[in-house]
matplotlib code that plots the C-alpha trace (Angstrom):
import matplotlib.pyplot as plt

x = [-0.1, 2.2, -0.6, -0.7, -4.2, -3.4, -0.6, -2.4, -3.7, -0.1, 1.3, -1.4, -1.6, 1.2, -0.6, 2.8, 3.8, 0.8, 0.9, -2.8, -6.1, -6.2, -8.9, -11.2, -9.2, -6.4, -8.8, -10.3, -6.9, -6.2, -9.6, -8.8, -5.3, -6.6, -9.8, -9.8, -13.3, -12.6, -16.2, -16.5, -15.3, -15.3, -17.0, -17.5, -20.6, -22.0, -22.9, -25.1, -26.7, -27.4, -28.8, -31.4, -31.3, -31.0, -27.2, -27.5, -29.6, -27.2, -24.1, -26.1, -27.4, -24.3, -21.4, -20.2, -19.5, -19.8, -17.3, -17.0, -13.7, -11.2, -13.2, -11.6, -14.8, -15.3, -11.5, -11.4, -14.7, -13.1, -10.0, -12.3, -14.0, -10.5, -9.7, -13.2, -14.8, -17.0, -18.3, -19.1, -20.8, -22.9, -23.9, -24.9, -27.1, -28.6, -29.3, -30.9, -33.0, -34.4, -35.1, -37.2, -38.9, -39.4, -38.9, -36.6, -38.7, -38.6, -35.2, -35.5, -33.3, -31.4, -30.3, -29.6, -27.2, -25.5, -24.7, -23.3, -21.0, -20.2, -19.3, -17.9, -17.1, -14.0, -13.6, -12.0, -11.4, -11.4, -10.9, -13.0, -10.1, -10.2, -13.8, -13.4, -11.7, -15.1, -17.1, -14.9, -15.2, -19.1, -19.3, -17.1, -14.4, -11.9, -9.0, -9.0, -9.6, -7.3, -4.7, -4.4, -4.2, -2.6, 0.4, -2.2, -3.4, -0.5, -1.5, -5.2, -4.8, -8.1, -9.2, -10.8, -13.7, -15.5, -14.5, -15.9, -13.6, -10.6, -11.9, -12.2, -8.8, -7.3, -7.9, -8.2, -10.1, -10.8, -14.4, -13.7, -15.9, -16.3, -18.6, -17.2, -18.0, -16.6, -16.0, -15.6, -13.0, -11.4, -7.8, -7.4, -8.9, -6.6, -3.7, -5.6, -6.1, -2.4, -1.4, -4.3, -5.8, -7.9, -8.9, -10.0, -11.9, -13.5, -14.8, -16.0, -17.8, -19.5, -20.9, -22.0, -23.9, -25.5, -27.7, -29.0, -30.5, -26.8, -27.1, -29.9, -27.8, -27.6, -24.1, -22.7, -21.9, -21.2, -19.3, -15.6, -13.4, -11.3, -8.2, -8.1, -7.0, -3.3, -1.0, -3.5, -3.0, -0.1, 0.0, -2.0, -1.0, -3.4, -4.5, -5.6, -7.9, -9.4, -11.0, -14.5, -15.9, -14.3, -14.2, -17.7, -19.0, -21.8, -25.2, -26.8, -30.1, -32.8, -36.2, -37.6, -35.5, -32.1, -30.7]
y = [0.0, 2.7, 5.1, 8.3, 7.7, 4.7, 6.3, 6.7, 3.2, 1.7, 3.7, 2.2, -1.4, -3.6, -4.0, -3.9, -7.0, -9.0, -11.8, -12.4, -10.9, -10.5, -12.7, -12.0, -13.0, -10.7, -7.8, -8.3, -8.2, -4.9, -3.7, -4.4, -2.9, 0.3, 0.9, -1.2, -2.5, -5.8, -7.0, -6.3, -8.6, -9.3, -12.6, -14.3, -13.4, -16.9, -16.3, -13.4, -15.6, -18.2, -15.9, -14.2, -10.8, -7.6, -6.5, -3.4, -5.2, -8.1, -5.7, -3.6, -6.6, -8.9, -6.4, -8.8, -7.1, -9.6, -9.7, -11.3, -13.3, -12.1, -8.8, -5.5, -3.6, -5.3, -5.3, -1.3, -1.4, -3.3, -0.9, 2.0, 0.3, 0.2, 3.9, 5.5, 3.3, 5.9, 7.1, 3.8, 2.7, 6.0, 5.3, 1.8, 3.1, 5.7, 3.0, 1.0, 3.7, 4.4, 0.8, 0.7, 3.8, 3.1, -0.6, -2.2, -1.5, 2.3, 3.8, 7.1, 10.3, 9.9, 6.3, 7.6, 10.2, 7.8, 5.4, 8.3, 9.1, 5.5, 4.7, 7.9, 10.3, 12.4, 14.6, 18.0, 19.9, 23.7, 26.6, 29.8, 31.4, 28.5, 28.6, 30.2, 26.8, 25.0, 27.7, 27.1, 23.2, 23.5, 26.0, 23.5, 26.2, 23.4, 25.4, 27.7, 25.1, 22.4, 24.2, 27.8, 26.6, 23.3, 24.2, 24.5, 20.7, 19.2, 21.0, 20.5, 16.5, 15.4, 12.0, 9.4, 7.8, 6.0, 2.5, 2.3, 5.3, 3.1, 0.0, 2.0, 3.7, 0.2, 0.9, 4.7, 6.3, 9.7, 10.2, 8.7, 11.1, 11.3, 13.1, 16.0, 16.3, 19.7, 19.8, 23.3, 23.5, 26.2, 27.1, 25.3, 22.2, 22.6, 21.9, 18.5, 17.6, 18.0, 15.7, 13.2, 13.5, 10.4, 9.8, 13.6, 13.5, 10.3, 11.9, 15.0, 13.5, 10.9, 13.9, 15.7, 12.5, 12.3, 14.9, 13.3, 16.6, 17.3, 14.7, 16.8, 19.8, 20.3, 21.8, 18.6, 15.6, 17.7, 16.2, 16.0, 14.8, 12.5, 12.5, 16.2, 16.4, 17.8, 14.8, 12.1, 11.5, 11.9, 14.6, 17.3, 20.2, 22.9, 21.1, 18.0, 20.5, 22.0, 18.7, 19.7, 16.2, 15.4, 18.7, 19.7, 23.2, 23.6, 23.6, 27.0, 27.5, 29.5, 30.7, 27.8, 25.4, 23.9, 24.7]
z = [0.0, -1.3, -2.4, -0.3, 0.3, 2.6, 4.4, 7.6, 7.6, 6.9, 9.8, 12.4, 11.0, 9.7, 6.3, 4.2, 6.2, 5.6, 3.0, 3.1, 4.3, 8.0, 9.5, 12.0, 14.9, 13.7, 13.1, 16.6, 18.1, 16.4, 17.5, 21.2, 20.9, 19.3, 21.2, 24.5, 23.4, 24.7, 24.6, 20.9, 18.0, 14.4, 13.4, 10.0, 7.9, 8.2, 11.9, 10.8, 7.9, 10.4, 13.1, 10.9, 12.6, 10.6, 10.2, 12.3, 15.1, 15.3, 15.7, 18.4, 20.4, 20.2, 19.8, 17.1, 13.6, 10.8, 8.0, 4.6, 4.3, 2.0, 1.0, 0.6, 1.6, 4.9, 5.7, 5.4, 7.2, 10.1, 10.1, 10.4, 13.5, 15.0, 14.3, 14.8, 17.3, 19.1, 15.9, 14.5, 17.6, 17.3, 13.7, 14.7, 17.3, 15.2, 12.6, 15.2, 16.5, 12.9, 12.4, 15.6, 14.5, 10.8, 10.3, 7.8, 4.5, 5.0, 4.6, 6.4, 5.6, 8.5, 7.4, 4.0, 5.3, 7.7, 4.9, 2.8, 5.7, 6.6, 3.0, 1.5, 4.2, 4.4, 7.4, 7.6, 10.7, 10.0, 12.4, 11.9, 10.2, 7.6, 7.0, 3.5, 2.3, 3.4, 1.5, -1.6, -1.6, -1.1, -4.0, -6.2, -6.6, -7.0, -8.6, -5.5, -3.0, -4.0, -6.5, -5.3, -1.6, -2.1, 0.4, 3.2, 2.8, 4.5, 7.7, 7.5, 7.3, 6.0, 7.2, 5.2, 7.1, 4.4, 3.8, 0.3, -0.6, 0.4, -1.5, -4.6, -4.0, -4.4, -8.2, -8.4, -11.3, -12.6, -11.0, -7.6, -5.4, -1.7, 0.6, 2.7, 6.4, 7.9, 11.5, 13.1, 15.6, 17.8, 18.0, 21.2, 19.7, 16.8, 19.4, 20.4, 16.6, 16.1, 18.8, 19.1, 15.6, 15.2, 19.0, 18.8, 15.7, 16.6, 19.9, 18.3, 15.4, 17.6, 19.8, 16.6, 15.5, 18.9, 17.6, 14.3, 13.0, 12.2, 9.3, 7.8, 7.6, 3.8, 4.0, 5.1, 2.9, -0.2, -3.2, -2.7, -5.7, -3.8, -6.1, -6.1, -2.3, -2.8, -2.3, -2.9, -6.5, -9.0, -11.7, -9.8, -12.1, -13.2, -16.3, -14.0, -12.1, -15.2, -16.2, -15.6, -16.2, -12.9, -11.2, -12.0, -11.3, -8.9, -10.7, -10.7, -8.9, -10.8, -10.0, -12.0, -10.1, -10.9, -14.1]

ax = plt.figure().add_subplot(projection="3d")
ax.plot(x, y, z, "-o")
ax.set_aspect("equal")
plt.show()
């Protein structure tokens, strides 16, 4: 895993030393080492199939997380559990609450947003002084946000949360798009981010999601061309960012609707 997109995972887990997929036992060991959640574990998908409960209910009620064997999507999902345990538990609890309220047949807006965050989320912590960057990203001002301010991104250190992002990045392609979640932090919190990073963001995001209305904020989960993040792809010259089939301008609102 030499791709820059995987550098954080490679620094936390001995992935480059692995000659095969980590199994449930190995992933559970990493979960316990990184989180202290000694009563949680990963189990084979067959246990869920034999049990018959719905996926989210099964996790919530048993503290067992089913995984498909030798599956990239589930491997990255397990690693996200290891580094964002509080947020993943909060997401599971919110899914469970929505299932209790609406049943399995109705997929509520909250569950839809949870899935977008869970599969495709990229987390970006910004102080009030950096709010202009969030505005540029949400306005699809890609050249300004990525190219003109490319020097700032090494300090920003965005974090990939969506495990589907990681899966697709094993074979990156122009068009690979994530969903941006901005966390507003103070200057004092910036110091915690610099020193604690993953644990700090995990705690902060889990607290935000404790109020599920946060998921209905239309400013969150805006499109983010993943390969545009400075340092995450080769050949990021000006011409790269001028490819409007990937770095699409924002659709304009008109009085009649969306143009």
